N, C-alpha and C positions, 0 to 999 in steps of 0.2 A: 262451649266455649272454644274456642281457636283462634291461635293465631296467626296460620296460615290457612288460605282462603280453600275452599273443596272444588278440582275441577269439575268442570262440568257442570254445577248448580244451577241451575234457572235462575231468572232473578223474581222475586216476587216482593212490590212494591206496595203493602198493603201499609204504609207508614199515614200516619195520620197528623195531619202539620195542623198546627192551632195558634191562630195570630192571638194574644192578648193584646196587643196594642189598639186604638181604635184611631190615634194619630200620631204624626213622629215617626223618627227612623227605627225600625229594627234590625239586629243583627242575622246573621242567616242562624238559625237554629243549631247552635253548639250545645244546649240542653235537653235530656230526653226522662220522662217518668215512667218508672216501671210498669207495666200493666197486666206484666206473665211470666213468673218465677219458675214455674212448673219442673222445668229441667233444669236449674239451677237456682237451687235455693240456697245453697252456701256461698254464689257468687252474686247473687242479687237477691235485693229489699225488695221487695211490693209496692207499692207507691213510694218509692226514691226519687230522688234527683239527682241522676248520672250524669258525669260530662259526654259530649259526644268529641270522639276526635274525625276530624276528617278523613274520611278513605273513598275517593273514586270507585276504585275496585270492587270494595265491600259494599257500595251503595246496589252496584251493576248487580251483583249476587243477590239482593235484596239483604243486607247485614247493616250492621251498626257495628264500627269501634267503637267500644265503650271503655270507661276505666272504671271498673267494678271494685265490690268491695275489698281485694286483695290491694286495691292500687296501682294496676296494670292495665292494661288497656288490649282488651278480647274479644273479639268478632262475636256476635250474639245475632239471634233472628231478628230482624228490624219490627216484626210486627209482637215483638214480646216489648214495645215500648210507645211512646205517646210523646214525640218530638213537638218541644215549645218553643213560639219568638221572645225573645225575651228583652225588651226594653237597654240599651247600650250601659247605662248606669247602672242597673240588675246586674247583667253580666257581666260587669267587671268587679263588683263586688261579691258576684257569686263566684268566681275564678280567682281573686282573694283565700276568699273560707276555704276555695279546692286547695288551693298551695299550700296555707296550714295545713290540709288534713296527712299529706303526703311527705 
C-alpha cells in the first residue's frame, strides 16, 4: 500500500474486466472486488467490494487507487482486484452507501 508511486516500476496490466450487463449503458468501472489480500490483510478484506479512485498514473504502473478499510485511498497492485462494471443506478446507490461510511 502506498500513497505515492515508485519510480521505474513496470506496468502489469493483469486486471480482469467483467461486464455485468447484457443491455443498457455501463459506467466506467469504479468498483472492484478484492481477490488477494495476502500482503495487506489489515487494509483489505478478501471478497469485499471497494471503490476505485480514477488515477491514470497508477494504472500505467499496474496499480489501482482503492479506498481501503482505513477510509483513505492507497495504491494497491491491480492484480489484487477484479474490476466490475455496474449499472448507473446501482453505482449511484453504492456511492451513497460508501459516502455514509466515511
